[in-house]
BASE-266626 format. One record per residue (C-alpha): residue number from 1; chain; x, z, y negated. Coordinates in pm, whole numbers, padded with zeros to 5 digits. Layout:
    i  ch       x       z       y
  NUM   A       X       Z       Y
...
//
This chain:
    i  ch       x       z       y
    1   A   01618   01273  -00361
    2   A   01959   01327  -00191
    3   A   02246   01152  -00332
    4   A   02593   01098  -00251
    5   A   02755   00856  -00471
    6   A   02704   00766  -00848
    7   A   02503   00542  -00913
    8   A   02782   00297  -01066
    9   A   02965   00329  -00810
   10   A   02777   00125  -00591
   11   A   02752  -00254  -00559
   12   A   02432  -00468  -00660
   13   A   02242  -00450  -00299
   14   A   02170  -00865  -00178
   15   A   01860  -00946  -00125
   16   A   01938  -01179   00179
   17   A   02087  -00921   00420
   18   A   01889  -00556   00277
   19   A   01598  -00466   00462
   20   A   01270  -00472   00264
   21   A   01194  -00091   00231
   22   A   01385   00170   00448
   23   A   01216   00554   00404
   24   A   01400   00872   00537
   25   A   01318   01207   00509
   26   A   01064   01181   00226
   27   A   00921   01500   00132
   28   A   00677   01557  -00190
   29   A   00553   01888  -00293
   30   A   00338   01984  -00605
   31   A   00307   02315  -00757
   32   A  -00022   02511  -00755
   33   A  -00316   02329  -00999
   34   A  -00489   02551  -01219
   35   A  -00780   02753  -01097
   36   A  -01163   02802  -01213
   37   A  -01212   03171  -01370
   38   A  -01428   03250  -01141
   39   A  -01222   03172  -00846
   40   A  -01107   03419  -00621
   41   A  -00856   03187  -00407
   42   A  -00469   03193  -00485
   43   A  -00321   02931  -00614
   44   A  -00061   02779  -00379
   45   A   00239   02524  -00366
   46   A   00111   02286  -00150
   47   A   00305   01964   00045
   48   A   00197   01627   00009
   49   A   00464   01425   00238
   50   A   00678   01614   00529
   51   A   01024   01439   00656
   52   A   00838   01087   00620
   53   A   01091   00804   00767
   54   A   00982   00439   00874
   55   A   01115   00090   00791
   56   A   00970  -00239   00788
   57   A   01111  -00531   00835
   58   A   01122  -00905   00623
   59   A   00829  -01100   00622
   60   A   00623  -00826   00822
   61   A   00285  -00636   00763
   62   A   00349  -00285   00833
   63   A  -00002  -00088   00800
   64   A  -00023   00318   00729
   65   A  -00358   00452   00885
   66   A  -00458   00795   00788
   67   A  -00782   00978   00685
   68   A  -00883   01054   00287
   69   A  -00617   01269   00218
   70   A  -00359   01241   00459
   71   A  -00068   01201   00213
   72   A  -00153   00779   00182
   73   A  -00164   00765  -00179
   74   A   00123   00971  -00265
   75   A   00356   00804  -00030
   76   A   00248   00463  -00194
   77   A   00275   00596  -00564
   78   A   00688   00758  -00433
   79   A   00701   00377  -00307
   80   A   00624   00202  -00633
   81   A   00861   00461  -00831
   82   A   00543   00607  -00979
   83   A   00603   00928  -00830
   84   A   00947   01120  -00785
   85   A   01018   01295  -00418
   86   A   01143   01623  -00372
   87   A   01384   01527  -00055
   88   A   01483   01186   00093
   89   A   01566   00845   00059
   90   A   01368   00522  -00055
   91   A   01544   00187  -00059
   92   A   01371  -00167  -00146
   93   A   01613  -00451  -00034
   94   A   01901  -00159  -00104
   95   A   01811  -00041  -00424
   96   A   01717   00304  -00513
   97   A   01376   00365  -00588
   98   A   01509   00633  -00839
   99   A   01818   00500  -00927
  100   A   01736   00161  -00991
  101   A   01357   00155  -01054
  102   A   01359  -00125  -01278
  103   A   01571  -00323  -01043
  104   A   01257  -00217  -00760
  105   A   00988  -00294  -01001
  106   A   01091  -00631  -01000
  107   A   01078  -00706  -00648
  108   A   00777  -00497  -00551
  109   A   00397  -00520  -00688
  110   A   00061  -00327  -00592
  111   A  -00305  -00293  -00584
  112   A  -00447   00004  -00596
  113   A  -00800   00114  -00492
  114   A  -00909   00168  -00792
  115   A  -00760  -00135  -01057
  116   A  -00778  -00141  -01389
  117   A  -00851  -00370  -01638
  118   A  -00976  -00542  -01958
  119   A  -01338  -00508  -01894
  120   A  -01449  -00733  -02163
  121   A  -01197  -01038  -02080
  122   A  -01288  -01276  -01771
  123   A  -01101  -01276  -01472
  124   A  -00918  -01513  -01567
  125   A  -00791  -01400  -01916
  126   A  -00676  -01081  -01728
  127   A  -00437  -01265  -01520
  128   A  -00316  -01504  -01799
  129   A  -00247  -01214  -02012
  130   A  -00094  -00999  -01702
  131   A   00114  -01332  -01637
  132   A   00245  -01399  -02013
  133   A   00388  -01024  -01965
  134   A   00589  -01127  -01695
  135   A   00687  -01417  -01882
  136   A   00518  -01662  -01692
  137   A   00465  -01985  -01890
  138   A   00091  -01992  -01992
  139   A  -00009  -02328  -01813
  140   A   00171  -02218  -01488
  141   A  -00041  -01859  -01506
  142   A  -00334  -02050  -01545
  143   A  -00293  -02302  -01261
  144   A  -00182  -02031  -01011
  145   A  -00439  -01771  -01086
  146   A  -00734  -02023  -01046
  147   A  -00581  -02159  -00746
  148   A  -00546  -01818  -00599
  149   A  -00908  -01657  -00749
  150   A  -01058  -02016  -00565
  151   A  -00870  -01843  -00231
  152   A  -00991  -01545  -00228
  153   A  -01410  -01700  -00256
  154   A  -01432  -01597  -00652
  155   A  -01624  -01919  -00757
  156   A  -01544  -02102  -01129
  157   A  -01839  -01906  -01272
  158   A  -01789  -01554  -01200
  159   A  -01385  -01616  -01301
  160   A  -01451  -01724  -01655
  161   A  -01723  -01434  -01638
  162   A  -01620  -01086  -01820
  163   A  -01504  -00840  -01558
  164   A  -01756  -00600  -01689
  165   A  -02045  -00816  -01565
  166   A  -01836  -00834  -01171
  167   A  -01929  -00616  -00882
  168   A  -01684  -00370  -00735
  169   A  -01584  -00599  -00470
  170   A  -01524  -00882  -00669
  171   A  -01366  -00655  -00929
  172   A  -01090  -00581  -00626
  173   A  -01026  -00944  -00549
  174   A  -00903  -00994  -00950
  175   A  -00688  -00672  -00863
  176   A  -00548  -00904  -00521
  177   A  -00498  -01224  -00729
  178   A  -00318  -01050  -01002
  179   A  -00077  -00898  -00752
  180   A   00040  -01187  -00563
  181   A  -00001  -01381  -00944
  182   A   00432  -01317  -00955
  183   A   00523  -01385  -00608
  184   A   00645  -00997  -00509
  185   A   00902  -01030  -00246
  186   A   00713  -00662  -00142
  187   A   00376  -00596  -00180
  188   A   00215  -00292  -00165
  189   A  -00172  -00298  -00102
  190   A  -00332   00050  -00155
  191   A  -00657   00056   00054
  192   A  -00720  -00347  -00120
  193   A  -01048  -00423   00052
  194   A  -01239  -00087  -00057
  195   A  -01563  -00171  -00147
  196   A  -01525  -00473  -00057
  197   A  -01840  -00667   00179
  198   A  -01812  -00781   00486
  199   A  -01736  -01149   00387
  200   A  -01512  -01078   00084
  201   A  -01293  -00825   00322
  202   A  -01256  -01150   00557
  203   A  -01161  -01329   00253
  204   A  -00894  -01082   00137
  205   A  -00732  -01038   00470
  206   A  -00698  -01432   00517
  207   A  -00542  -01438   00185
  208   A  -00280  -01180   00303
  209   A  -00268  -01303   00662
  210   A  -00160  -01661   00466
  211   A   00077  -01547   00218
  212   A   00262  -01337   00476
  213   A   00250  -01645   00719
  214   A   00362  -01936   00450
  215   A   00579  -01774   00209
  216   A   00742  -01496   00414
  217   A   00622  -01188   00165
  218   A   00660  -00863   00280
  219   A   00358  -00684   00322
  220   A   00308  -00285   00356
  221   A  -00060  -00177   00385
  222   A  -00270   00142   00349
  223   A  -00594   00161   00548
  224   A  -00836   00384   00712
  225   A  -00988   00071   00844
  226   A  -00885   00015   01208
  227   A  -01003  -00289   01249
  228   A  -00827  -00455   00934
  229   A  -00535  -00313   01071
  230   A  -00569  -00498   01388
  231   A  -00602  -00795   01218
  232   A  -00331  -00790   00977
  233   A  -00023  -00553   01065
  234   A   00273  -00620   01291
  235   A   00340  -00247   01281
  236   A   00117   00079   01260
  237   A   00171   00445   01186
  238   A  -00047   00700   01205
  239   A  -00017   00931   00878
  240   A  -00143   01288   00937
  241   A  -00113   01567   00726
  242   A   00160   01431   00531
  243   A   00351   01369   00857
  244   A   00409   01032   01067
  245   A   00271   01126   01436
  246   A   00295   00787   01562
  247   A   00424   00430   01503
  248   A   00499   00077   01691
  249   A   00288  -00251   01708
  250   A  -00074  -00247   01814
  251   A   00031  -00301   02189
  252   A   00274  -00028   02201
  253   A  -00019   00199   02042
  254   A  -00245   00118   02328
  255   A  -00032   00097   02623
  256   A   00055   00475   02518
  257   A  -00354   00609   02548
  258   A  -00452   00361   02778
  259   A  -00391   00514   03125
  260   A  -00512   00281   03394
  261   A  -00733   00131   03199
  262   A  -00664  -00295   03083
  263   A  -00485  -00253   02775
  264   A  -00693  -00467   02602
  265   A  -00996  -00237   02662
  266   A  -00829   00046   02427
  267   A  -00894  -00009   02048
  268   A  -00751   00146   01767
  269   A  -00967   00409   01706
  270   A  -00931   00540   02057
  271   A  -00582   00490   01996
  272   A  -00597   00722   01665
  273   A  -00814   01005   01841
  274   A  -00573   01023   02120
  275   A  -00245   01066   01932
  276   A  -00408   01274   01613
  277   A  -00670   01511   01767
  278   A  -00909   01368   01534
  279   A  -01130   01106   01395
  280   A  -00972   00848   01094
  281   A  -01288   00962   00912
  282   A  -01205   01332   00897
  283   A  -01167   01396   00506
  284   A  -00907   01660   00545
  285   A  -00725   01770   00252
  286   A  -00396   01592   00114
  287   A  -00205   01891   00076
  288   A  -00107   02163   00261
  289   A   00034   02526   00209
  290   A   00370   02475   00212
  291   A   00565   02718   00485
//
């Protein structure tokens, strides 16, 4: 990432005034991978993100929509300090994610589409272990864990069952509960409802919106679910081939493609296809050849 002044010369940002998330010119490439001995294809350096820029307002839900392989996961890993960008600038409440990674990690939490747990432990035991790592008192952790799992619709019997005995959707609810347990001020949700049945999906979406509304949480959401984006997001961006090709409120995006039709008759799938030239279900390769 580009740097203009040394980290030690920068004043500490103020959470009261800094925007929760600002991304400018983010670019990420990956080197050639290994090639099977029988393959005749040349190994290529590929680019996952290309000059991505956006910002997220405090207390809002910002959605990033893209097909599998569009660059969503690379982006969210970069925002959460797990991947270093080649160029560009990412700031969380004014903190540079590369220079101030420890401060950033205290302000964020993340739900991935493939969470991991101690599978021989129960949901409550997993959450209690996680909460204690973050320094929360044991009694407070248990109270909050039960409260959140109740709100997510995981009944008391399953809260005490070993994680390995629970369904994929039930495990995803535990992942959501774990992420919100520490009351982060910025939540990164990477396809949080993947694998959930319709009712469980509604439970998670209602909980996310409740936390955003009642506690002022700022949420960055990646998804390929158009309905989910409509339900949850204040602003939406479309990511295709590592680039943001459109951005705005759901209403603004609909107006761009409505033509003479009533705006309410245009669904987000139509908008995505009109502005990107493809369906969100298209399974594009995440990386593309370097130019």
